[in-house]
N, C-alpha and C positions, 0 to 999 in steps of 0.2 A: 284413522288413529289406531283402531283395533287391528286393522289389517297389517299396519306397520309393526305393531307389537308381536302379532302372530308370526309374521315373516321372520323377524329377528329371533323369536323363540325357536322356530323350526330350524333356522339356519344354525343356531347355536347347538341344537341337538345333533345335526349332521356333523358339526365340527368336532364334538366331544364324544359322540357315540362310537362304538366299535362297528366297523363296516365289514361287510362280507368279503370284500376284496382288499387285501392289504396293500396292493399296488396303488390304490387311490390315497391311502394314508401316506405312502412314500412320496407321491407326486405333490400332495398338499404341503408336506414338509419341505420338499425341494423348492416349491413355489415361494414359500415364505423366506427361505434363505436367499433365493434369487432376487427377491425384492430388497432384503436387508443389506446385501453387499453394496449395490450401487448407492443406496441411500446413505450408508456410512461413508462411502468414498466421497460423495458429494459434500457432506458435512466437513470431512477432514480437509478436502482440497480447498473449499471456500475459507475455512479457518486458517489454513496455511497462507493463502493469499492475503487475508486480513492481517496476519502476523507480519508479512513482508511489508505491507502498506504502512502499518504502525511503526515498524523499524525504520523505514525510509523517512517517514515524517519526523521521527525523533532525530535522525541523523541530520536532516536538513535544518531542523530547528537550532542546531549547534552552529550553523553558518549563515542561514537565510533568516532575515528578520520577519516579524509578524507582518509588517507592511514595508514596501520598498518604493521610494520616490525617485524617479530618474527623469532626465530631460526627454521630451518627445522628439526633439531634433538635436543633433550634435552629441558629443561625448561628455562635455563638462559644462558647469554653470557656476555662477557666484551665488553662494547660499544665504547671504546675510538676510535679505528681506523675506525670503521663503521660509527660513528657519523660524522667524518670529511668528509667521502665520501657522506653521505646523505645530509649534509648541503651545499655541493658544487654542488649538482645536480640542474639543471635548473628546475624550477617549484615548488621547495620546499620553503615554506614561513617560517615555524617555526617548531621546533621539540621538543619533550618532552619525557623523559625516564620514564618507569614505571616498577614496580615489583609486580607480582600477586602471592599470596600464600594463602593457607587455614589456618585458625586459629580458636580456640575456644574463643568465646567472653563471658565474664562474666560481668553482670551488676546487682548489688544487688543479689537477689537469682535466677536470670534467667540466662540461658546458651543458646548459639546458635552458630552453626558452619557457618562461613561466609568466603567469599573471601576478603582478604585485598589487596587493590590496593595502593601501595606506589607510589607517584608521585612527580616530582621535581617542582621547582618554576615556570617553564614555562607551567605547565599543563593548567592553566586558559587561556593562550594565544592560545592554540591549541584546547581545548575543552571548549565550552561555558557553563560550569557547573553551573555558577551562575544562569542561566535561569531556571534550574531545582530545585533550592533550594526552598523548601516549608516552612521550619521553621528554624529560626536562620540565619546563614550566612556561606559562605565558607571562613574560616580563618585557613589555615594550621598551623600557628604558632601564639602563643600569647607570645611575648617576645621570650624566649628560650624554651617554653613549647609546645610540639606538640599537635595538636588537630585533631579530626576526623569528617568527614562528613559522616553521616550514611544514608543508604537507608531506605526508608519508611517501607518496609517489614521487614527489620532487626530490625528497631526501634520498630515495633509492637511486634515482637517475644521476644524482650528483655524488653518490657514495659518501654522503655526509657522515663524518665521524661523530659518534655519539658523545664524545667529549666536547665537541664544538670549539676546538682550540683555534682552528684556522678561520680567518675571516671569509665571509661570503661577499663576493663582489658583484655589482650590478652594472650593466651597460645598457643605456637607453639612447636611441637616436635623437639628435638635437632637432627640435622643431623649427621649421622655416629656414634652415641653413642650407647652403650648397654643399654637395658631397665632394670631398677632396681625396683623390686616390693616392696622393703623395703622403698625406698625414692622416691616415684612416682613423686614428684614435681621436683626432680633433672633431670627428663627426659624431662623437658620442659623449653624453654626460654620464659620469660614473659616480658610484657610491659604494661604500664598504661598511659592513656591520657584522656583528657576531650573531649566530643563531642561539636562541634561548631554549628551543624545544621543538618537538615534532607533534603534529596533530593527525589524527586518523578519522576519516569519515568515509564517504563513498569514493570509489576509484576515480571518478571524474573530478571531484572537488580537490581531494588531497593529492591528486596527480597533476594539478594545474596551478594551485595558489600557494603563495607565501604571504604572511601578514606582517606589515612593518608599521612604524609610527607615521601618521599623516604628514607631519612636518618633513620627515625624511623623504617621503614619496614626492611631496610637492617640490622639494629642491632637486631631486634627481630628474623628475619629468618636466621641470620648468613650468609648474602651474602654481604660482605664488598664492593665489586666493581662490582657486577653483576646486570643485569636487565632482565626482561622478554621480553621486546620489546621496540620499538621506535614508538611513535605516531607522525604523520606528518600532518601539516596543509598546504594546497596548497597555493601558491602565487596567488594573484588575477589574474584571466584570464588564469590560467594554465590549461592544459588538464589533466584530471585524467588518462586516458588511456596511454597517452604518458609518463607521469611522472612515472606511475607504471612500464611500460616496461623499461624505462631508469634505474630505481632503481634496477629492477630485473637483468638486464644485468650487472650492475656495481657490485652488491653484490654477484652474482653467486648462485649456488645451495645450499649453506649453509644456506640461509635465504629465507623466503617466504614473498612476498610483496602482500598485498591485499587492494583493495579499499573498500569502505563502503558496496557495494553490496555483494562483496565476503565474507566479514566478517559475513554476515547474509544471505548467499546464500540460505540455506534450507528454511528459513522463507519467503523470497521473492518468491521462487519457489512455496511454498504452497499457498501464497496469489494470485499469478498469476493463478495457477490451479483452485482455488476457483472462481476467477473472470470469467474465460472463461467457467468453468463448469456451472455457473449461466447463462452466455450468451447463451449457447447451450440449456439449459433447457427452457429458455424463448423463444428461437427461435422455439423450438418444439411447444410451446403454440401458437406462431405466425402462424406457419404453419397450426395448427388446426383451428385457427380463420379465415384463408384464405378460409376455406370451406364455410364460410358465403358469401364471395364474389362469389365463384363458384355457390352457390345456387342462388344468385341474378342474375348472368349471365344466368343460365339455365332458370330461370323464365322469364327473358327478351326475350330470344330467342324464347321461347314458345309463349309469348305474341305477338311477332312481326313476326309471321309466314307469315301473309299477306304482310307485308312490304318486307320481304325477297323474297317472290314470285314476287312482283311488281318489285323489283330491278333486279331480274333474267330476267324477261320479257324485261326490258329496256336494257339488255345487260351487266349488272354489273357482273364482274367475281367473282368467289367464293372467291378469295383472298381478294377482296375489302369488301365483306360481313363479312368475318372473322375479317378483320382489324377494321371494325366499332364496332363490339361487344367486341373485345379485347381492343380497345381504351376506350369504355364505362366502362368496368370493371376496367381498370387501373385508370381511373379518379376517380371512387369510392374508389379504394385502396389508391390513392395518397391523396384524401381528408382526409381519415382516418389517413394515415401516418403523414401528415402535422399537423393534429389536435393532434395526439399523441406526436409528437415532441414538439409542442408548450406547451402542457400540462405537459410533463416531464420536460422541461426547466423551466416552471413557478413554478412547485413544488420544483425543486432544488434551484431556486433563493429564494423562500420563506423560505426554510430550512436554506439557508446560512444567510439570513438577520434576520429572526425571530426565528430560532431554534424551529420549530413547534413540532418536535418529539424529546423528551429528551432521553438521554441515561438511560437505566434501572439500571445501577450500578453507585455507587458513587466513585469508585476507578479510573475512567478515568480522564484524564486531561481536557476533554471538557464536557460540560453539555448536548449537543445535538449531534445527529449523524452528523459527518463531511461529507460534500458534495463538490465534485470538478468536474465540467463539463469540459471534454476535447473534443476539436473539432474532434480529430481522432475518438473517440468513436461515436460521432454523425454521422460522415461521414460513419463509418463502419455499423452502424445500418441502415442508409438510403440505402446504396448500397446493403447490404445483403437482406433487405426486398424487394427492387425493383426488384432485379434479381430473387429471388425465386418466388415472386408473379407473375411476368411476365411469367415465365415458366409454372406455374400452370394454369394461365388464358389462355395462348396460347394453352396448351394441351387440356383444356376443350372445347375451341371454335373449335378446329380442330376435336374433336370427335363428337361434337353435330352438326356441320355444314358440314358434309361429303356429297358429291354429287356423 
């Protein structure tokens, strides 16, 4: 205990006292800066990835439900008995039926193949779709006339007029019928409706979907009583994992029950892989920058050879001498690490408040790079850096101070 206090005291004196060689002062300062820069970069990069993760989760919450129930085999099913079971399950707040099918859209002289999602009257209570409406409004019916909410990418490909005056026509192949080359239009079921608005989410979603009333979709696609799945909004305070497990046990193997993460599992896995890939790349840079601390330690040991000899004559054990120089190098590293953490947090705060770095593309929902600082990431960076740096410094001191 006394040796530890003495080692820190002498290391502090070496750090603050005027040395005979100003080059060691310069190397010590460079070492601290070399540590601070990659630490700050790691905090900033991880926070940016967290910001994108939060932004994507928010975007998907405007179109993907908390829980999605779909058939394990086939495309559609009759929902009557299943819906009773789902609504009676603890943790389920609201449910909505939907039907997804592909159709050819025709608007003026433009054509585009899109996924048509037919939704019931409870859709807006399960999915906050109004928050994603960029132009017009979400109005599935105007009197007894059906209306469509069109994705921004689909609207772009159709050159959809913002006044929505011309009707949008849908063509879907007849199921189970034979193809006639003489009367090709007889091979399709058709429907016509006005667009009520345009929604903007991610490029994949709003470039693929349009939303129409469920009754209209059932008529066009000839599915009188069938749906593609059930969207579930959780009750307030309900556990996602527990509700998913309960629904899966109640519905059996004929249906798949997925939470929001499982619905986009591949995307989230890619984002996590990219985040930790960047973490390890910057960690390698941090390890290389630790060489500056090692150089500073080596120069100090050479400069203090007379002090080492004096301590040895006075009976100081070799372990104490090593602890002095390890403590000094760790102080330099900690000064750099703390400075890097403060710098990284300051940059993240400025980006959150002021949006200093704008997004290079105009198609995103935010104007500047999103940033979200998470305490776990800060703790991980600090713990990883401290552990690795201590091991490197300890090894260097042991090699250079052998007796």
